[in-house]
MARKOLRO-895660 format. One record per residue: x, y negated, z negated of N, C-alpha, C in turn. Coordinates in pm, whole numbers, plus 50000, padded with zeros to 5 digits. Layout:
REM MARKOLRO-895660
XYZXYZXYZ ...
REM end
This chain:
REM MARKOLRO-895660
173547490547906172307494647840172227488547702 173357488947636173387483547502173197468547506 173817461947601173687447347612172267443347645 171607451547729170197448547763169307449947643 169527459847561168707461947440168907450847342 170187446247326170437435347231169807422547279 169807420347408169167408247462167677408347436 167037419647455165577420747431165267418747284 166107424547195165897423247052166027408747009 167057401647069167267387647033166077379247074 165547382047194164367374347238163157377047150 162967389647108161817392847023161927386146887 163177385546832163347378746704163057363946717 163527358146834163267343946856161767341446863 161027350146930159547348346939158887349746802 159367359146725158767360946591159007348746505 160317343246515160637331346436159807319546481 159577318446612158797307346666157357308046617 156787320046621155397321446575155257318746426 156287322646349156227319946205156277305146176 157107297746252157187283346232155877276646270 155297281246380153997275346422152917277846317 152887289846267151887293246164152097284946038 153377282346004153687274645883153177260345896 153497254146013153037240346031151517239446037 150897249446099149417249446105148817250945966 149427258945882148917260845745149027248045665 150167240845688150337228245616149277218245657 149037217545788148017208145836146637211745784 146327224745785145017229245734144877226345585 145987228345513145947225745369145707211045340 146377202245419146167187945399144697184145424 144127190245532142707187145562141777192045453 142037204145402141167209545298141277201645170 142517197045142142697188945022141897176045033 141907170345153141137157945173139647160445156 139137171845213137717175145200137347177945055 138197185744989137917189044849137947176644761 138807166844797138867154544719137547147044728 137007146244849135727139344864134597146944793 134597160444804133577168344736133687166744584 134897166544532135087164844388134557151344343 134837140944426134367127444390132837126944387 132177133544487130707133444490130137141444373 130697153144348130207161344237130407154244103 131507147044091131757139943966130707129143942 130317122444051129267112344038127937118743996 127597130044059126357136844023126397141843879 127537147143836127647151943698127497140643597 128037128943631127877117543540126417113743526 125677113543640124247110343633123497120843552 123817133743574123147144543501123417143543351 124717141043318125067140043176124377128143111 124277117243186123587105443132122117108643105 121457115543200120057119243181119877128743064 120787138343049120687147742938120897140742804 121807130942800122017123542676120777115642637 120127109942738118877102542710117827112042655 117697124142716116717133842669117027138342528 118337140442499118697144642364118337133842262 118577121142299118207110342208116697109942185 115927112742291114477113342276114067124542182 114727136142198114397147442112114697144141966 115827137441943116177134141805115207123841748 114837113941832113927103541783112547108741753 112117119341821110787125241796110857136741697 112017137741627112137147741521111947161941575 112677164441688112657177941747111257182241787 110507173341846109147176641886109067188141985 109977189242084109887200642176109977214042107 110747214741995110827227441922109457231041864 108757221141810107417223441757106467227341869 106597220641983105717223742096105937237942146 107137243142130107397256742174106537266842100 106087263241981105307272441899103807269441906 103447256641898102047252841883101427246742008 102197244242110101657237542228100717246642304 099927240342388099017247842473099777256542572 100927251242618101737259042713102277271742647 102697270642521103207282442452102127292742427 100867288142410099767297342385099177303142514 099627298242630099077302842757099797315442803 099047325842831099617338542876100027337543023 100897346543070101287346343211100097348743303 100267344443428099167345743523098887360243557 099897368843543099717383043574099457391443448 098897385143345098617392243219097627403543245 097927415743200097037427043230095647425243168 094647428243247093277427043198093007436743083 093667448043088093437458142983093927453542847 094787443342843095337438742716094657426042664 093597421542730092977409042686092287410542551 091937422742511091327424642380092317421442267 093617421142298094597417742195094497403042154 093777395042233093577380942197092477379042093 091697389442067090567388041974090957388741826 091917397141783092237397541639092597384041578 093417375541642093637362241581092357354041570 091487354841671090217347641664089357352841550 089367365941531088617371941421089177367341287 090507366441277091137362041153090717347841115 090647338841213090227325141185088787324741137 087917332341201086507332241162086287339241028 087097348940996086997354940862087337344840754 088297336040784088697326040685087637315440664 086957311140771085987300240759084587305440730 084347318340744082997323640723082477321540582 083397319940486082977318140347082287304840323 082277295840422081617283040404080117284940381 079557296140430078127298540416077737303740277 078707307640195078367313140063078547302439956 078167290539988078257279439893077467282339767 076397290139778075567293239661076327301439557 077447307639595078257314939496078967305339401 079197293139444079907283539361078977275239273 077767272339321076907262639252076517266539109 076277279339076075947282338935077057278138838 078297281038873079397277038786079647262138788 079467255938905079667241538914078637233938831 077427239238821076377232438744076517234638593 077517242838552077787245138410079277243938381 079927234838449081377233638437081807229738296 081007222038226081357217638090080747226637983 079487230038000078827238437901079157253137912 079537257938032079947271638063078777281538049 078207282837929077127292437910075767286337940 075657273337932074437266037963074837252138009 073957245538081074277232338134074397222138022 075497214738022075717203937926075077191137979 074897181037894074267168637939074957162138059 076277162838066077017156438176077247165738295 076767177938288076947187138401076077182738519 076527186738638075807183138760074547191538776 073547185638838072307192738866072347198739006 071417207739035071317213439169071007202639272 070257192639234069937181639326071187173739364 072187173539278073437166739310074397175539389 074287188739374075247197939436074807202739573 073517204939594073067210339723073367201039840 073277187739827073627179239941075067180339987 075947186139905077337187939948077387196840072 076597207440072076557216340189075967209040309 074957200840287074377193040396075407183540455 076197177340369077247168340415078257175740503 078657187640461079597195640540079007199040677 077727202140681077087205640807077017193640902 076747181840847076707169840931078097166740987 079127167740903080497165340949080897175741053 080407188041038080657198341139080127193741275 078897188741278078337184141405079117172741465 079537163241382080337152041432081687156941484 082287166441415083587171641456083517178741591 082537187441608082427194841734082127185641851 081397174741828081047165841939082177156141972 082987152241873084037142441898085407148641924 085687160141867087007166341882087017178241976 085877180842042085847192142135086847190542248 086957178442303087927176042410089357177342362 089627172842239090987174142186091357188742165 090427196842121090677211142104091067217342237 090377213442344090677218842476092037214042525 092397201742492093647195942540094847201042463 094747202042332095897205642250096137220642242 095137228642272095307243042268094837249142137 094677262442134094087268942017094997269241895 096307269041916097207270241801097217257441718 097337246141785097347233441713095997230841645 094897232841717093577230241660093247240141549 093637252841567093407262741462094197259741337 095447255241354096287251941238095727239841164 095287229641238094717217841174093427221341100 092597229541164091367233841097091637241840971 092637250540975092997258340856093507249440744 094297239140782094797229840681093647222040618 092677217940700091527210540646090687219440554 090457231840592089647240740510090367244140379 091677246540387092437248940265092427236640175 092647224940236092597212640159091237209840100 090177214040172088817212140121088607219839991 089017232439990088837240639869089717235739755 090947231539786091827226539681091317213339624 090817204639712090277191839665089017194039582 088147203139626086947206039550087287212039414 088297220839412088737226539284089227215639189 089947205839243090407194839160089217186539109 088207184839195087017177639152086257184739041 086197197939049085517205638943086327205238814 087637206438826088487206638708088437193238634 088417182338710088357169038649086927163938636 085967171838682084547168238679084307154838749 084797154038874084647142138957083857145839081 082597141739085081717145639194082167140039329 082677127539339083147122739470084237131539530 085097137439447086127146539501085487159039561 084397163539501083697175139556083127171939693 082547160139708082017156139838083127153939940 084247148039895085377146139984085947159540029 086037169039935086617182039968085687190640050 084687196439986083797205740056082937198540160 082517186240127081607179340216082267173940341 083437167240327084087161040443085167169940504 086227172940426087307181340479086787195140518 085857200440438085287213440473084527212940604 083807201940630083087200640756084027199740876 085147192340860086127191340969086757204940996 087187211740889087767225040907086777234840965 085527234040923084467242540976084327240641126 084287228141170084127225441313085297230341396 086537227441352087707231541430087887246641430 087667252941316087847267441309086687275041372 085587268341397084477274441470084717273441620 085157261641669085327259541812086507267541869 087627267441797088857273041852088727287641895 088257296741810088167310641854087107312941962 085987305741954084907308042050085337304042191 085937292142205086357287742338087447296842395 088377301242311089447310142358088877323642402 087957329042324087387342142357086597341542488 085867330742511085087329642634085987328542756 087177322542741088107321742854088677335442889 088877343742789089397357042816088337366342876 087077363342853086007372242899084977364342980 085377358743096084397351543177083317360743234 083637373643242082667383343293081807389343182 082197386843054081447392442940081397382042829 080857370442860080827359642762080007363442639 078907370442661078077374442548078817383542453 079587392942507080367402042423081417394342344 082127385242412083197377942346082677369242233 081657361142261081107352442157080447360642047 079847372142084079227380641984080237386141886 081397390441937082437395741848082977384741758 083247372941816083807362041737082827357341630 081567355441668080587350541572080227361241469 080347373941506080127384541407081217384041300 082437380941340083507379341241083207367741148 082567357341201082147346041117081177350841009 080217359141050079277364740953079947374540858 080937382040910081647391440823082417384140714 082947372340747083617364340645082667360340534 081417357240573080407353940472079977366240393 080157378140449079797390440378080877394740279 082147392840314083247397040227083497387140113 083257374440139083637364040042082947365439906 081637368539897081017368939764081687378439666 082067390239712082717399839621084057394539572 084817388339663086107382739623085927371339524 084947362739551084687351439461084257356539324 083397366639322082907372139195084057377539111 084977384739173086107390439099087027379439046 087317369539130088207358739088087597350238977 086317347138989085667338938886085657346238752 085337359138754085357366938629086757367638570 087767368138657089147369138608089577356338536 089197344938589089647332238531088677326538427 087507332638408086517327338314087017328738170 086727318538090087087318537948085837314837869 085487323137771084287320637692084487308437602 083457300137586083587288537497083537292637350 083837283237265083857285837121082427287437067 082187298737002080867301236944080777294636807 079767286036789079597278836663078727286636567 077607292036616076687299736534075287299636593 074357305236519072957305436561072257292636518 071157289836587070307278636548068877283936535 067967275136499066577279436482066007285336611 066447279836726065917284336853066387298336889 067557302336840068127315336877068147325236762 067297323436661067167333336556067787329636425 068337317436414068897313236287067807309836186 068117311136058067167308135952066177319135924 066357330635987065447341935966065937350235848 065007354835767065377363235652065657377535698 066797382635659067187396335689067497403235557 066617412735517066737420035391066797410435273 065907400535277065797391035167066817380035168 067737379935266068777369635274068527361135397 068447348135377068237339035489069527337635570 069417339935698070577339335787070997324835808 072297322035788072797308435805072667304135951 072447291335972072277286536108072877272536120 073077268436245073647255336275072527245136284 072627234736203071657223836213072117214036322 071207210236407071527201636520070847188136507 071507177936559070957164436565070867160136710 069707155136749069507150436885069827135536892 070737131736978071147117836993070167110337083 070407097237094069487088837172069477092437320 070607097537372070667101037514070127114937542 069627121837440069057135137460070017146437434 071307143737417072277154337389072207158337242 072817169637210072777174837073074177176937019 074327174336890075597176536821075307183636689 076347188936628076197195336497075887184536394 074827186636317074397176636219075387175636104 075387163936039076287161835925075927170735806 074647174635799074197182935686074327197835715 074847201435834074937215535871076017222635791 075687234435740076647242535666077537250835760 077147251435886077907259235985078357249736095 079637250236131080147241936240080697228736192 081487222336278082087209336249081087198436283 080687190036186079707179436214080167170236327 079227166636413079517157636525080027164436650 080187177636646080687184836763079597185636871 079857180936993078877182437101078707197137137 077477201537148077207215737169076117217537273 076017229837321074897234337403074297246637338 073027248837361072337260537308072067270037423 072547282237411072357292437514071347302637465 070287304537542069287314537508069677328037567 068867337937540069137351237595069067351237747 068147343237802068047342237947069267335538006 069837325537938071057319037987072227328737987 072377336337880073507345537868073427356637972 072217360638008072057371438105072567367638243 072667354738271073117350238403074627349238414 075347351938306076797350138302077487363638315 078537364038393079347376238404080787372838367 081517383038329082927381038295083177376638152 082117374238074082287369937935081287377337848 081707381037729080817387537633080277376937539 079057372637566078447362037488077117366637431 076697359837328075397362337269074677349037258 073357349137245072637336537231073107328937108 073147315737120073577307637007074057294037050 074817287636963075327274136984076807275037022 077187267737127078567268037176079087253837190 080367251937160080997238837170081277235437315 080957223137353081167218637491082647216137515 083117220137631084497217337671085527227037618 085107238037558086067247637501086217260237587 085467261337694085557273137780085837269237924 085777278938012086037276638154085227286538235 084477281538331083707290438418084587298438514 085817293738536086727300438629086527296538774 085547287738801085237284238941086367276339005 086887266438934087927257838994089177265739028 089607274438939090827282238965090597292339077 089437298639077089127308139184089077301139319 088517289139323088447281739448089827277539496 090707273839403092067270039441092827282039500 092667293639439093327305739491092837308939631 091527308339651090987311139783091407300439885 091597288139839092077277839930093447281239987 094317286539903095647290639949095537302840041 094707312640003094587324940081093977321940218 092877314540220092217311740348093087302740436 093807293240374094707284940453095817293040518 096387302340442097427310840498096917320040606 095737326140583095157335040684094857327540812 094257315740800093957307940920095197303340993 096247299340919097477294740983098177306141057 098257317740994098907329241059098137333441184 096817333941173096007337741289096137327341401 096207314541365096347304041467097677305341540 098707309441469100037310741531100017320741646 099167330741640099157341041743097977339641840 097257328441833096187326141930096787324342070 096087329042169096547327142306095337326042399 095567319142510094537317142610095077321642745 094227325042839094717329642969095207317943054 096007321243154096447311243252095237305743326 095247292843362094077287243431093667294743557 094647301143624094347308443747094177323443724 094197327443600094037341743569092567345743581 092337357243639090987362943648091067377643611 090057382943544090087397143507089947405943629 090727416843628090657426343738089397434843727 088867438643844087687447343847088017459643932 087457470543892087697483043964086987482644098 087727484344208087177484244343087537497444409 086567504844454086807518144508086767518544660 086027509744724085957509944870085687495844920 085627494445049085407481445109084067475745076 083037484145073081697479045043081627473444903 082327480344811082337475244674083037461844668 084117460344750084837447644751083947436544806 083207439544910082297429544964081227425844863 080717435944793079697433244691080247424344581 081517426544543082137418344440082257403844485 082707401944610082837388244659081487381344666 080467388844709079137382944716078617379444577 078857388244480078417385344343079147373244287 080467372244315081217360644268080717347844331 080387348644460079857336844528078527332444469 077657342344443076377339044382076567333344242 077537339144167077787334244032078307320044035 079247317044128079767303444136078687293644178 077817297944269076727289244312075777286444196 075487296844115074597294844001075237285743897 076567286643879077237278143782077237263543823 077057260743951077077247144001075687241044012 074667247743961073297242743965072847239843822 072257228243802071747224943670071347210343661 070457207543568069977193943547070887186743448 071157173943471071997166343377071337165343239 072167164243137071647163743001070777151542978 071167140143036070367128043018068967129543077 068877136443189067557138643252066737148643170 067387159043122066677169543047066077163942919 066837155742848066377150842718065297140142729 065197133542843064237122542856063097125142952 063237135043040062237136943145061597150743147 061887159043048061267172243043060607174442908 059547182342909058887186242785059537198542724 060297205942806060907218142756061957215442649 062707204642665063777202042567063237198742429 062297189342412061787186942275061117199142214 060487207542297059887219742243060957229442195 062037230642274063147239242232063827233542108 063947220442100064537213841982063727217241857 062407216641866061557219941752061687234741715 061837243341815061987257641787063267260341709 064347253241745065607254841671065497248941531 064927237041521064837230241392064007238241290 062857243041331061987250241239062597263141189 063207270941280063807283541238065057281341153 065847271041186067097268841114066867263240975 065827255240956065597249040825065337259540718 064487269340750064207279940653065437288240622 066237291340725067437299340702068467292140618 068657279140643069647271640567069207269540423 067907267740401067407266340264067707278940183 067587290540246067877303040177069367305040156 070177302040259071617304240249072257295140145 071817282740137072457273140049072197275739901 071167283439868070847285739726070357299939702 070867309439779070357323139773070577329439635 071757327839576072027334139447071167328039337 071037314739338070217308139237068757312139252 068297313039377066897316539402066577330639352 067437340239384067197353939339067197354739186 068127347639123068197347838977066967341638913 066547330238965065387323438908064117331838922 063977338739037062737345839064062657359138990 063777366738990063687380638943064517383738819 065437374838778066277378138662065447379238534 064457370538517063637371238397062727383238393 062337388238513061427399738522062187412838508 063347413538575064157425938573065587422638535 065837418738410067187414638372068217425838379 067787438238361068727449338367069147452638509 068367448238607068657451138748069317439138815 068707427438799069217415438864070327409438776 071467415738779072647411138708073457401938799 074467395038746075317386938835075957395038947 076327407538921076907415939026075867419139134 074627421539093073557424139189073317411739276 073347400039215073147387639291074277385539391 075497389039352076627388039444076447397339563 075997409539537075717418839646074637413739739 073667406539684072597400839766073147390239861 074037381639812074637371439898075477378040008 076197388739973076967396040074076047402240179 074907407540136073957413440230073437402940328 073237390840281072807380140371073887377240475 075157377740434076227375740530076267386740635 076057399240592075997410340688074827408340784 073677404240730072517401940816072777391040918 073467380440879073777369840973074727374741082 075717382741045076647388241145075927397341244 075087406141193074347415141281073377407341370 072767397041315071837389041395072527381741507 073707376241481074427368841585074837378041699 075237390041666075677399341771074507406841834 073557411341752072487420041803071437412741884 070947401241836069877394541907070327388842040 071607385242052072097380342181072067391442285 072387403742243072327415042335070887418942366 070017418542265068607422042286067927412142379 068357399442373067727389342459067967391942607 069047399042641069267402642781068187412142832 067557419442741066507428942780065127422742764 064877416542648063557410842622063327397542691 064397390242717064257376442763064427366842646 064857354742675065157345142568063887340742495 062857337442570061637332542506060977343442423 060967355542473060377366642396061177369442269 062507367942277063337370142159063047359542054 062907347042096062547336542001061157339041942 060277345142020058947348341967059037359041858 059977368441874060167378641771060587372441638 061317361341647061737354541524060547349641443 059377349041504058177345341431057777355241324 058377367241325058107376841218058567371741082 059437361841083059877356240957058817347940887 057767343840960056717335540900055977343140790 055437355140816054777362240705055737366440595 056997369140631057967373040527058167361640428 058387349640480058617338140393057327333840325 056217333840400054957329140343054397338140235 054697351140240054177360340140055107362440021 056267356240023057197357739910056597352939778 055857341639773055217338039645054287348939592 053617356039682052767367139638053597378039573 054787380639628055687390439566056127385739427 056347372739414056737367439283055617369539180 054377367339221053247369539130053157384239090 053377393139187053337407439157054437411139057 055647405739080056767409138993056547403938852 056097391438838055887385738705054737392438633 053707396638709052597403738646053007417138592 053857424238669054347437238621055277435538502 056107424838506057017422638395056297418938268 055187411538281054437407738162053827419838093 053537430238169052967442338111053997451938059 055267447938063056327456538012056807466738113 056327466138236056737475638338057687468838436 058527476738497059467471738597059087477738731 058567469438820058167473938953059237469639052 059897479339112060997476339203060517471839341 059257474639375058807471839511058877457039547 058417447639463058527433539501059977429039521 060877433839436062277430039449062877435239579 062627447939610063177453639732062557447239857 061277443839849060627437139962061237423339985 061487416039877062117402939890063537404439944 064267414139893065657416339933065747419340084 065007429440127065087433440268064467422940360 063377416740316062727406640400063597394540422 064307389940318065177378340334066397381540421 066917393740412068037397640499067587397840644 066377403040671065847403140807065637388840857 065167380040772064967366140812066287359440847 067347362840775068657357040805069187362140939 068837374440978069247378841112068577370141219 067357365841194066697356641287067447343441294 067897338741180068667326141177069937327541262 070647338641246071837340741328071507342041475 070387348641506070007350341645069607337441713 069067327941639068667315141698069837308741771 071027309141712072177302241769072937310741871 072907323741857073587331941957072787332842087 071467331542081070637332142201070487318342266 070687307742189070427294142238071207290442364 072537293042376073227289142499072637295542624 072297308442617071697315042734070287309742761 069547306542656068197300942672068267287642747 069227279342710069397266342777069777268242923 070697277642950071097280143089069927285343172 069077293643114067907298743187066927287543220 066757278243128065767267643148066277256543239 067497251943216067977239743280069157241843373 069617254043391070767256643476072057256843397 073087263043457074347265143387075297253243395 075127244743496076137234543524076357225243406 075287220343345075387210943233074917217243103 074977230443094074457237342976075237233442850 076547231142863077337227642746076897214342685 076677204342770076237191242720074847192142658 073967199742721072607201342667072657208942535 073557218542525073707226142400074097216842286 074997207442314075377197842211074207189342166 073347185342260072157177642223071197186142139 071057198842173070137207542100070617210141958 071937210141938072467212841804072207201441706 071727190041754071297179741661070127184641576 069347194041630068267200041551068847207741433 069947214941456070587222241346071177212541244 071777201441291072337191741197071257185841107 070097182841166068997177441084068457188140990 068387200541036067907211240948068877213740833 070177211340857071157212940750070967202640639 070347191440674070017181440573068657184340512 067677187240597066307189240549066177201940466 066877212640504066737225440432067207224740288 068507222640264068987222240124068407210740043 068327198840100067827187440023066327188340000 065617193540098064187195740078063927205939970 064747216639968064607226739864064877220639726 065927212339717066257206239588065127197239539 064547189539630063467180439590062227188139545 061807197939625060607205539591060807213739464 061997219339446062277227039324062237217839202 062797205839214062787196539103061357192639064 060527190539165059127187039138058417198739070 058647210939118058017222639057058537224938916 059817221938893060407223738760059717214638658 059507202138696058837192838605057407197338574 056717202138674055347206938652055347218938559 056327228038576056397239838489056697235838344 057557225938323057867221338188056627215238123 055857207738199054627201838144053637212738101 053507223138182052607234238144053107241238018 054407242938009054977249337890054747240837765 054937227837777054727219137661053277219637612 052347220137704050937221137664050657234337594 051257245237645051057258237581051677258537441 052857252437426053507251937295052687243437198 052137232537248051327223737163050107231137110 049487239237193048337247037148048747258137052 049937263637072050387274936989050957270236855 051877260436859052507255436736052967241036764 052187231436721052447217536755053757212336698 054227217736587055447212736523056717219936571 056587230036655057767237936696058747229336776 058237220736862059107212436945059907202636859 059257196736760059947187136675060987193936588 060727205936542061707213036460062967216536540 062797219836665063927224536746064657213336818 063907202936860064517192636943064397178536884 063647176936777063577164036712062647154036778 061767158436866060797149436931059417155736919 058417147236919057047152136914056537154937055 055457162037060054887165837189054357153837265 054057142837194053497130937258054557120737296 055807123337264056887113937295057387116637438 056737110337534057097112837675058507107837706 058867096437649060217090937676061287100137618 061087104737496062057113737434062157126937509 061027132237554061047144837630061797143037761 061597131537828062307129137954063807128137932 064217121837820065647121137789066217135137765 065477143537696065937157237672066067165037803 065137162737895065217169638024066397164538106 066627151538104067767146038179069097151038124 069147153437994070377158437931070487173637936 069557180338005069507195038014069337201637877 068937193837777068697199637645067367206937644 066407201837715065087207937723064967215137856 064987228237854064917236337976063807246637963 063487252738077062447263038075062877274737987 064147278637995064637289937916064467287437766 064737275137721064627272037578063167270637536 062347264737623060927263337588060227276937583 060707286537663060117299737657060327306437523 061367302437449061587307737315060507302837218 059877291537248058847285937161057437288837211 057307293437334055987295537395055327308137338 054007309337352053317321637308053847333737384 053737345237324054277357437385053577361137514 052307357437529051577361037649051727350837761 052547340637739052737330437842053717335737946 053337334738072054157340038182055267330038216 056477335038229057627326638264057387320138401 057417306738410057157300138538058337299938634 059497304938593060697304438679060487310838815 059807322438826059627328238960058817319739056 058077309839005057197301939091057797288539129 059057286139092059677273239121059857270839271 059877281539349060167280139491058927282039579 057747282439518056527284539597056327273739702 056427261139660056217250139755057297250139863 058527253539825059607254239924059337265040028 058907276639982058637287740074057457284740165 056417278440110055287274740195055697264440301 056527254840261056997244840357057857251240466 058727260640426059567267540524058727275740621 057697282640569056817290440656056077281340753 055687269340706055017259940796055927255240908 057187252140876058127247840980058427259141078 058517271341028058737282641118057527284941208 056337281941159055137282941244055187272641356 055617260541324055777250241428056787254841532 057887260941486058907266041579058337277041669 057537285841611056937296741689056017291341797 055157281841762054227276141860054967268041966 056007260941926056777253042022057437262142125 057977273242081058607282542174057587288242273 056387291642224055357297142313054887286842415 055007273942383054547263442474055537260442585 056737265742577057757263042679057407270442808 057447263242919057207269043051058457267343136 058777277243220059997276143301059927264543400 061077258743427061187247643522061547252743660 061047245943764061477248443901062697239543925 063887245443910065097237443916065267230344049 064997237344159065157231144290064237219044306 063007220444259062057209344267062517197644180 062977200744059063437190143970064687183244024 065587190844087066787184944144066457175844262 065507180044345065087171444456064457158644405 063617159844302062997148044243064047138744184 065067144644122066147136744065066917129544174 067167136444286067877130144397067077118744458 065757120644474064917110044529064927097844437 064887100544306064927089444212066237081844218 067357088944234068647082244243068787074344372 068197079544484068257072344612067457059344602 066297059944539065467047844524066177037344440 066807042044331067497032344246068727026544315 
REM end
């Protein structure tokens, strides 16, 4: 038994040893095979890694050679500004604050009239010096900016779409900031070409880019509510024009420095006996170019010092300085305009840049979600979307509309007439209010009151851009444009208000009704100006179809570009003509009252036309100074300087009103068939 057990145990051990040896040899063979396979895999992977490393090194060299361009693209590229495709519809309103910030920064472009009073007295400060710029030289700066705006929107619109809102917004902010800084340098050095380069050119480029960027982004986020989106963005543009005047007023007053007071002259009360003592005064000498200096025989002041004479009316127009009528040395003060403009250039540039950094646009395939409650509602949504897409694909080409329809030139005239009057008022609103009512109500129409008036115009423009676009959905586009005709009697009757105000002022009474009527009427007229442009895109789509509405809109905006030239420059020309006529009337009145008064004060006789013209060119002879010599019952002609301008504006608005009424709707299907037949024949 024991021998049998040992035999079985020996055999089992032999089998175990045999199996272990077999497993060992099999493992060695398997290991050799795996090593061979792994060797080939390692060789292949090594080749792929070398190719990958080579490609990465090339890319790194590209990145270094382009100065880390991908890092910049991560922040400003269109891809970085594009939101995910699943971006919640409820959060799309978060895209509006950056757009609002950009429009708040550029909205101040419309308050150019806040700068012109100080710019026209940069050297004299309290009154215009001989070398100071005239309104005729300054008003075309705004026209230049408007023309550059039109060129920018038409030529760089595709680039804005391609580069994205962050890059275009940042470039626009840099241009607008540079425009204000360059203009400030031009004012400080008294170099008019720098002013045109700054506000006229760079300002126009910045205006165009900062106008397009927020509007296009907002419309992409709200394809179902385009009117709401553009209304909010454009209202922010108007709000920027409403906030800017107060800020400008505070900054200008802060940086203003009063010029050196020399003393009184004969024109401002010098030489008058007070309690038996003759008051000392500055004797002035008029040079050949019409300018005035302190005479060598003068007992007051340094002989030969170039000076300006400020009357009581001149001093009343100045804020931030405590001045009295008299003689002031040229070049010894500062209006504060250049420094205030430089500060705002930095502020607006920073605001626009920060807002541009956070601009975003939706993914190309993103669509806003709509609440669907049942199957029928879903079917209705699909049907509405189908109808909407079909309507978007119907429209007449811009080339056909501009050359083969009567509706387009009539609409062009409607835009041109309404815009010309509005731009004439916006470009010189502060100067106009001061000229018309400051002499009649000096205690009311102060510089602060004039600033509030410019702000009110900005509020009116913002409300008009948002309100009239919504009202047009109810009234219809043509009926809304017809409502804008209410501005005709407002503008046309303004000269009558001026006559009422000057008549009341001559009697020693202050009648607030003409001033309040002018104030409220002009604000209402500016709402019409804002409504013209907010209603125009929908008006074009209604007339000519949606498919090519953008191209037709660009053609129609040429009317605004021309009005931007005709409005301010036409106002400057007509005002200059009226100013000369008013001076001639004053000279005749002075000649009848005291023939020698002009020669005593200015050194020329009433019959010296050449000498009088030199004095006018040097700003030595002004309406304010002649009023000091005129009879007491002579009415100040300053309120009537804008009569011809207002009548011309009312006439253009009448043409716009009639042109709008003459527009008849087009049969788009008929016009499209006719267009197709014409193309087949050709």
